[in-house]
C-alpha positions, 0 to 999 in steps of 0.5 A: 234009332241010332244012326251015325251017318246021313240016313233018311228017315226024315226025307221029304219032311220040313222041321222048324227047331226053336232054341237050335243055336245050341245044346239040345236044339243044335244037336237035334237040327244037325240030326234032323238035317242028317235024317234028310229033313229040311230044317228051319233054325230059329234062335236069338243068337244069330252068330251061333245059329249061322254057325249050325247053318254052316254045319249042316251045309258042309254034309249037304243038308237043306237049312235056313236060319231066322233071328227069333224071339219066339215068345214074341208073336210077330217073331213066331209069324215069321218063322213060320211064314219063312218055313212056308215060302222057303219049304212050301210045307211043314211037317215037325215043330220042335219047341225046345227054346227055354231058360232056367232061373234057379231061385225059390218063390221069395228069392226070385225077381217077378221080372225073372218069372215073367221071362222064364214063363214067356221063353218056356211056355208063351212060346210053345203056345204061340209057335204052335198057334201059328205052325198048326194050320200048316202042319194040318194042311201038309197033311199032319206031323208031329209037334214035340216039346221040351219039358223037363224031368222038373216038369214032373217032379219038382226041384230046389231052387227052381220054382219058375222052371219047375212051373213052366215045365209042368205047364209044358207037360199038361199043355202037351197033352191038351194039345195031343187031344184038340190036334189028333183029328188033324193027323198031328201028333204032340208030345214032349220030351222030358230030359234029366241034367244034360251037358248044354251051356244052360246046365253050366250056366245054372252051376253059375246062377247058384254060386256053386263050383262047376265040377262039383255042380256037374259031379252031383248032377250026375248022381243017377243010375247011369252014373253021369249027364246026358249028351245032347245028341242022346236026347235028340235021338229021343226027338228024331224017334218023335218026329218020325213015322216009327212013333206014329201011335204016340201021342200026348205022352212025356217021354223021360230021358234022364239017365234014370234020375226019375226012376225012384221018384215016381 
């Protein structure tokens, strides 16, 4: 499902995108809006988030931005309530907010462990908790969670990140079982290394030269890292009716990085 212009496969749908100000979240918010969904963007970064809002408005899309920390219950409830007040329904939830702290369990500070778990896992629980009743009342829909290839196979000096993304994979499967009778499909995407600010930040955390770090990240069958727009296409597939019989799956989108590991 590759589209370069305004399509419309999501016409009449309403979506929430968390972590929507940059990287995969930004690319997905733009794509969903181009496909004629009304989009609520939630992110802690007000400046960058409003820039995305302006970009959506430039091609006639419909979106609002909410400055929100989705690890906080009150912020999650507010985002869902605003979605209802602005658009009257909710059909798609993309739980994408995430952070990483590159360290093993000995190096890792307890505060950093808690922060990674809060942003990467607690936010999925909280946003889903408040969104599911509205999605069900809207006739059903799709929840997509951002996990990672490192939620399926471990990686070095990424203990908290791997643990959090592994939790997202199994939370996704549990939610798919529970929410299926409400006509709500729940899936997750497992991206490989993708050209985002978070990937650049990992090089800094590991005190590695950026060019060398990215070259190592590109060592996979397709010989390159991913583009946010490519990951967004996977989200669009899971959000749309094209995937109407797909639920409880962890979709790997990683240029073949895990192909020889599983």
